Steps between C-alpha positions, in 0.01 A plus 500: 500500500380641832551278807469779757334387824536129425688243701794322337286190444219708345747686279650170384155375411415813302828507308473130414144551381593787270847397381419130478274566202795636304781282635346156535714253693707772665568489874419847632592579860501838672716584801516811714815706459484834676175622651394861491374696800173682555387786723196439719318742732382371840264747666271527800519318832843336469802557720717652223287635213683601186630393159703179481719348231425129466571210271272467200382170655395664828148451633281697742644313799855599400401867485325485838808338652721780366262756654528331841150355499183669618501730802276465807185614321573361152265242352606146417171415334456758224834604344442650156727504194452766231652501152451798275236635737296179482451253785648167386520297820392481864711303748368326814801388703278292733403287201869428440592439865205272579435334162823541302308687232718741299207649310558872455877481552568606141834563330559874505578733212685831499304792653245272672348648817429289810253670734455383860194649671421501872322193639120493517436258787718357777357237735658352813433134590611354833449182697493141386593525132824380343624841382360771730599843366374803308372433146409728215158419361321598181157661528321188376682251724327331792582364843528153346774632269682658794499166684651341189776763491566430869562132423172377647418408858761367741444155647361634828277770349131539577369497143126540556505879550749769393472849649556822302534843663428787261580866562251712310302817561688586819397174670588134514283215376549129565397228254496130590510295181446129452642295212197566278516881514877560464504483121245786478657727762728750322790649690552873563812700574592483870304182579639277775430126485543263796491121496449345843656179628322180595362501856683297762210256531408145390173394340523120538729415790469307825790456736599195707689567825594298805530118529535420129804385310474766233352822637442771244260651251278279281263563212135501601249356257524219246615199709521687832149574625511395867737549790592130499590502132715804556677330791541177306676702230757587765530129597612309687372680806696469821417245769379772731214574262381143439180452711254322268194676634657837429570408139146374447372827634731704279393305192152645525612863537512688167794723425437876490357633174745791484785663687652844528823376655812695414794310344718624787 
């Protein structure tokens, strides 16, 4: 009975299914005694290419670890596994790191070949994202995907427009992309992405200073639409600012419709 390539649980299930028909009522349980070793070839853009002796339970990640990982130009997105000259698996390490998906990380067999090619596309993202760094992108991946890899926008990011600088044809091009066009903008090798920060300005602020009990910044709009209402929010006002005629006059003056005051 061949149980090669199966886990212990899968082997138990197969043996019980076959032997149980002949030995009804028997308790069949397999355990692992001594494991054999296998030889695996790790080639291409890794730090220490060569042939490695591994446990028969080793996976692609184990072999890459033994080879020291990829080198500076090695891909993390398209690692190929060949068995008997046939491609049996493709590993995307980003999918594992970001999503915990082990798809492609197959159990190896003797004489398997792991081939690590050079990367296709590296993109640098800076500014107000949670993980600014260089990312390897696939040819069909967009700016929206890159922002996801970078952890999304930081709390003080300006999200309306993201700028991309592209080096192509001996010149630079700049693209300013809003939220509706990012999913359709595919990245190219050498692109630089910048996410700006929020401007140091308010959109709905008025400020009370002087003879008031609570000077400071207040929200304009909603319940604060005149100077008097704004001052009453900072109540009670000091005795020096009490003349009744002045307050009646202020009550009729509307608050400004906008402000470009800096928070500082």
